[in-house]
C-alpha positions in Angstrom: 41.7 85.2 29.5 43.4 87.2 26.8 45.2 86.0 23.8 49.0 85.7 24.1 51.8 84.6 21.7 54.5 82.7 23.4 57.8 82.2 21.5 59.6 79.0 22.7 59.0 76.4 25.2 61.7 76.9 27.8 61.6 78.8 31.1 57.9 79.6 30.9 56.1 81.3 33.7 53.3 79.5 35.6 50.6 81.4 33.6 51.9 80.0 30.3 52.1 76.4 31.5 49.3 73.9 32.0 47.3 74.5 28.9 45.1 72.2 26.9 46.7 72.4 23.5 46.1 71.5 19.9 49.3 70.4 18.1 50.1 71.0 14.5 51.3 73.3 11.9 47.9 74.9 11.3 48.9 76.6 8.0 45.6 78.0 6.9 43.7 77.3 10.2 41.2 75.4 7.9 38.1 73.5 8.9 40.2 70.3 9.7 42.5 72.3 11.9 39.5 73.9 13.6 38.2 70.5 14.5 41.5 69.7 16.3 41.3 73.0 18.1 37.7 72.3 19.1 38.9 69.1 20.7 41.4 71.0 22.7 38.7 73.6 23.7 36.4 70.9 25.0 39.3 69.5 27.2 40.2 73.0 28.3 36.7 73.6 29.6 36.7 70.3 31.3 40.0 70.8 33.0 39.6 74.5 33.7 42.9 75.1 31.7 43.8 77.8 29.1 43.2 76.8 25.5 46.5 76.7 23.6 47.8 76.0 20.1 51.2 74.7 19.4 52.7 75.5 16.0 56.3 75.8 14.5 58.2 78.6 12.9 59.6 78.3 10.3 57.3 75.6 8.9 59.3 72.3 9.0 59.2 72.0 5.2 61.4 75.2 5.1 64.2 73.2 7.0 63.8 69.9 5.2 63.0 71.1 1.7 64.5 74.7 1.5 64.5 74.6 -2.4 60.7 74.1 -2.6 58.6 76.9 -4.0 56.7 79.1 -1.6 53.6 77.4 -0.1 52.2 79.2 2.9 48.4 79.9 3.1 48.8 82.7 5.6 51.3 84.9 7.3 52.1 84.6 11.0 49.9 87.7 11.7 46.9 86.2 9.8 47.4 82.9 11.7 47.4 84.6 15.0 44.2 86.5 14.3 42.5 83.4 13.1 43.4 81.5 16.2 42.4 84.5 18.5 39.0 84.5 16.7 38.5 80.8 17.7 39.0 81.6 21.5 42.6 80.4 21.7 44.4 82.0 24.7 48.0 80.8 24.3 49.7 80.5 20.9 53.0 78.7 21.4 55.2 79.4 18.4 58.1 76.9 18.8 61.3 77.5 16.8 61.7 74.7 14.3 65.5 74.4 14.4 67.9 71.5 14.4 67.4 70.9 18.1 63.7 70.6 17.5 64.2 68.5 14.4 66.4 66.0 16.2 63.9 65.2 19.1 62.7 61.7 18.9 58.9 61.4 19.3 59.3 60.4 22.9 61.9 63.1 23.5 59.5 65.8 22.1 56.6 64.5 24.4 58.9 64.4 27.5 61.0 67.6 27.1 58.7 69.9 25.1 55.1 68.9 25.9 55.4 67.6 29.5 58.5 69.3 30.6 58.7 72.7 29.0 54.9 73.5 28.5 53.5 71.3 31.3 50.5 70.5 29.1 47.3 69.0 30.6 45.9 67.8 27.3 47.0 67.4 23.7 44.6 67.3 20.8 46.0 66.1 17.5 44.7 65.3 14.0 44.1 61.8 12.9 47.1 61.9 10.6 49.7 63.6 12.7 53.3 62.5 12.7 55.9 64.0 15.1 59.5 63.6 16.1 62.7 62.8 14.1 61.8 60.7 11.1 58.1 61.5 11.7 57.9 58.3 13.8 55.3 59.6 16.2 51.6 58.8 15.7 48.3 59.5 17.5 48.7 56.1 19.2 52.2 57.0 20.4 51.0 60.4 21.7 48.3 58.7 23.7 50.8 56.4 25.2 53.1 59.2 26.1 50.2 61.0 27.7 49.5 58.1 29.9 53.1 57.9 31.0 53.7 61.6 31.4 50.4 62.8 32.9 48.4 64.5 30.1 45.2 63.3 28.3 45.0 63.0 24.5 42.3 63.3 22.0 42.3 62.7 18.2 40.2 64.7 15.8 38.5 62.8 13.0 39.0 63.8 9.4 36.8 66.7 8.1 35.6 66.8 4.5 32.9 66.1 2.0 32.2 63.1 -0.1 35.4 61.2 1.0 37.7 64.3 0.3 39.6 65.2 3.5 40.2 68.8 4.0 43.9 69.6 4.1 46.4 72.4 3.5 47.8 70.4 0.6 44.3 70.2 -1.0 43.8 74.0 -0.5 47.0 74.8 -2.1 46.2 72.7 -5.1 42.7 74.3 -5.4 44.4 77.7 -5.5 47.1 76.6 -8.0 44.1 75.3 -10.2 42.4 78.6 -10.0 39.5 77.5 -7.8 39.4 80.0 -4.9 35.9 79.1 -4.2 37.0 75.5 -3.4 39.7 76.8 -1.2 37.3 79.0 0.7 35.0 76.1 1.3 37.9 74.1 3.0 39.3 77.2 4.8 35.9 78.3 6.1 36.7 81.8 4.8 38.2 83.2 1.5 41.9 82.8 0.9 43.6 86.3 1.4 47.0 87.8 0.6 48.3 90.3 3.1 51.2 92.6 2.5 52.7 96.1 2.4 51.7 98.2 -0.6 54.7 98.9 -2.7 55.3 101.6 -5.4 55.0 100.1 -8.9 55.3 101.7 -12.4 52.1 103.7 -11.7 50.9 102.9 -15.2 47.5 102.0 -13.9 47.0 105.4 -12.3 47.8 107.0 -15.6 45.3 104.8 -17.4 42.5 105.5 -14.9 42.7 102.4 -12.6 45.3 102.9 -9.9 46.5 99.6 -8.4 48.0 98.7 -5.1 51.0 96.3 -5.6 51.7 93.6 -2.9 54.4 91.0 -3.3 53.4 87.3 -3.1 56.4 86.6 -0.9 55.9 83.3 1.0 52.4 82.6 -0.1 51.5 79.7 -2.4 51.2 81.2 -5.8 47.6 80.9 -7.0 46.8 80.3 -10.7 48.2 83.4 -12.6 45.4 85.5 -13.8 42.6 88.0 -12.8 40.4 87.7 -9.9 37.3 89.4 -8.4 38.5 90.6 -4.9 37.6 92.3 -1.6 40.3 94.2 0.1 40.4 95.1 3.7 42.3 98.3 4.6 44.1 99.0 7.9 41.0 101.0 9.2 38.7 98.1 8.5 37.1 99.4 5.5 36.5 96.8 2.8 36.4 97.6 -1.0 35.5 95.3 -4.0 37.9 95.3 -6.7 39.7 93.3 -9.5 43.3 92.0 -9.2 46.0 90.5 -11.4 48.3 87.9 -9.9 51.3 87.4 -12.2 54.1 89.1 -13.8 52.2 91.6 -16.0 53.6 90.5 -19.4 52.2 93.4 -21.3 54.3 95.9 -19.2 57.3 93.7 -18.7 57.2 93.1 -15.0 59.1 90.1 -13.7 58.5 89.3 -10.0 55.1 87.7 -9.3 52.8 90.0 -7.4 49.3 91.0 -6.7 48.1 94.2 -8.3 44.6 95.1 -7.1 42.3 98.0 -8.4 39.9 99.0 -5.7 36.6 100.2 -7.2 35.4 103.7 -6.2 38.6 104.4 -4.2 41.4 106.9 -4.7 43.6 107.3 -1.7 47.3 106.8 -1.1 48.0 103.3 0.3 51.8 103.2 -0.1 53.5 101.6 2.8 50.2 100.4 4.4 49.3 96.7 5.0 46.2 95.6 3.1 44.6 92.1 2.9 43.0 91.0 -0.4 40.6 88.1 -0.5 40.3 86.2 -3.8 36.5 85.9 -4.4 36.5 84.4 -7.9 38.8 83.6 -10.8 37.9 85.5 -13.9 40.5 84.7 -16.6 44.2 83.7 -17.1 46.9 86.2 -17.3 47.3 87.5 -20.9 49.8 89.4 -23.0 48.0 92.1 -25.1 49.1 93.6 -28.4 48.7 97.1 -27.1 48.0 99.0 -23.9 44.6 100.0 -25.5 43.5 96.4 -25.7 44.6 95.8 -22.2 42.5 98.7 -20.9 39.4 97.4 -22.8 39.8 94.0 -21.2 40.3 95.5 -17.7 37.0 97.3 -18.0 35.3 94.1 -19.0 36.9 92.5 -16.0 35.6 95.3 -13.8 32.0 94.8 -15.1 32.3 91.0 -14.5 33.7 91.5 -11.0 31.1 94.1 -10.0 28.3 91.8 -11.0 29.8 88.9 -9.0 30.5 91.0 -6.0 27.2 92.9 -6.1 29.2 96.1 -6.3 
C-alpha cells in the first residue's frame, strides 16, 4: 500500500479509515518515536490494517506559546519522508486549531479517533498527554479504546543509561553544539533543509562560494562552524563546512546556514538542499579582517575534510 498524506479527520473515504495508528507530534521522528510507530506496525500486521501516524500542524506549542523561539527539528517534508521510510502508509496531519485544542480527552477519542478516523488500534508513548488541559493519559486511552472498539498499546521509554530520548533532549544537544549526541537520539544526523537564497556573494569572490539557507522554524543550533554533508535535489551528496549564525565579520543580521560544498561549483540558487550537521568545529567568531577570516576558513576546511574523509 502506498504512502499517502491525509489532511484532516472529517469525511474520509473508506480507504483512509480503519488504520492502526501511532499518535504523537513526532517532531524529529527520533528513536523513541520509532518505538511507538513499531508498536503500531505490529498491530497493523496482526489486524491486517494500514499503518498510520497521526500528527498535528501547526505544532501545539505554536498555538499555546506563540512567542517561543523556533524549535522544530524537521520540516513537514522531512517528516513525511522519514515516516514513509519506516513503512507508514497513512500520514494523518490534523489541524491543531481551537476546535482541536478544545476537545476533552474523551471528546478527542470519540470524535477524532473513533468517529473521524475509525482507528482499529492506537499506539502511544509512555508519557503521552492529550485533550484540553492535557488530561488524557495512556491509561485513559486504553479505557476509551475498550469503550469505543479499538485496541491500545503503550511504548516503553527508549534511551541509554537512564536518559530518555526526547525531542526536548535533542534540541538541547543541538543548542549545546553536540550534533553527534542529537544524531544518536534521532537515529540519523540532524539536517537543515531549505531554499538556497542569494547572499552577498562575498564567499564566491574569496574562493569559497556558499549556499545560504534560512534557519526559519528550525531550532537554532549552537552558533558556529560545522563539518557537513549536503544532499542536492538530484541525490548527490557533497562534504563541506558551514557557518550557522549572523556572520559578524560581514555584518549579516538574520540567522542562517551558509555552507561551502567542497569541490563543487554549480548554481544552486532557488533549489532545495538538505545539510546534515556532522560535527561542531568552533564557535562563531568576529575577525579583525577578511584575510584573517579566510585563513581560518581554510583551517576549518582541512579539519572538516579530515573528519569527513573527504
